[in-house]
C-alpha positions, 0 to 999 in steps of 0.5 A: 500500499502506497502512503501519502507523505508531506515534506515541507521545504523552504517554498516547496512540499513535495507530495511524493508517493514512493514513487515507481518508475512508471509514475507520472510526474506534474510540478503544480505552481501554486502561490505563497506559501502563506496563501490559502491558494498554496494549502488548497494545491496542498489539498488538491495534490493529496487527493489526487495522489490518492485517487490515482493511487499514487500514479500521478506524483504531484510537486507543488511549488510556492510562487511569487504570483499569478502573473509568474506562473502564466510567464513561466509557461515560456520556459516550461516543459513536460507536466507543467500545472499553473493558477492563474485567473482567466483574465491573466491568460487572455492578457497574455495572449494579446500581449496586454499590460504586463505580458507586452513585451512577451511573444504571444505566441509562446502562450499559444499551447496554454490549455484549461483544466478545472476551476478552483475557488475564486480570488476574494479581495480582503482590506484588513484593519486594526479596529482601533485605528478608526478605519471603518471604510476606504475614506479613512484609509486616507493618512494610514499605512496598508501593506499590499504586499509585492508582486502577487494579483492583490498587491495590485488590485489593492493598489488600483482600488486605492487610485480608483477610490481617489487615495492616490498618493493620500495612502501610505502603500507599504510592499513588504511580503504578505507573509509579515502582515499579521505580526505587523498589524498585531505591533502597531505597525501598519494599520492595515493589510491587503490580501486576496485569497478564498474566504475565509482567508488563513491569514485572515482568520489569523489576524482576528484571532489575535486582535479586533479587526475590520473588514472593509465593505465595498459599494456598489459604486465601487465594485462597478469602478473595479469591473470585478464582480461582487462577492458577498462574504457571511456574517460570522465568516471572522471573529468579531465580525458579525455584518455581511462583508460586500468585496470583490472576487475574480474566477481563478483556474488551473491550467496546463499546456499542450506538452502534457499528454491526453492521459495525464490530463484526463487522469488528472481532471478526473481524479480531481472532480471524484475528489472535490466531495472529500475537498469540500470536507476539509475546507468550505470555500471548495463547495461552491466550485462545480462544472458551471464555472467552466464558463470562466475560461477564455482558452479551450479545455486540454483533449484530455480533460475535454475527453472526461467532462465528455464523458460525464456529459458536462455542458461545456461552452463552446469556446473551450472545446 
């Protein structure tokens, strides 16, 4: 019987199943080790490893953010799997924004596999800072991290809401945000991850915090989707929180063979019930979320969805 063992490394979690010569190895590029997306990746790796009886051997790699994950498509070969919002794949293919200096042909081999819980923006502040709205951030310090989607999104919101130059944006690593908040070194921090977000749970359990609400007008300005975080999700917050969300998917490239993509996708969906028992954020994910993708499904994934008679959008077949 093969046993699953998780061995922690700095920036790397290796999921090993007494690897045999005929095992297929997959590199899963995730997110920062302190984020909910890294935790999700470990959960996915564990469950897929078990579901395939160790046939798929998955290495979870830490990442500095979704942009890096997409850009690595240019140099990665073999079974490279990564997470990113669909909008970044679209930008890469159109040579826009952070991909304007890249050759879009390098990204033509990207293929979709399955959706995962969506990115949810959290603006967390110390309750004793007096910050109860975005307007109250004026003259305050906000740690936004660096290089990640959340950092770019937070900076964008500050500008959109008329606070450009009025808030001290701290670009330190998000891993130190909770400690800095507790010690009074910052007034708040911004983070993007599926709720309940581990770093927000930690902050709310340590001191009294607020998670800022967004008005419908503010949400419209961001051009993101609205999401309500239910009251009671975080300790001490007994009101619903209106914020923004962005879809996130798992992708690979045409370098992955059809059988591997089929096995990987099949094992994920067959594990989803168990994933939902592990973390509440998996409950909202269904095959209906396939409509968020804007590049074609990998042939192996498409084979699985056809087998289970999934309603697949025409543009990704």
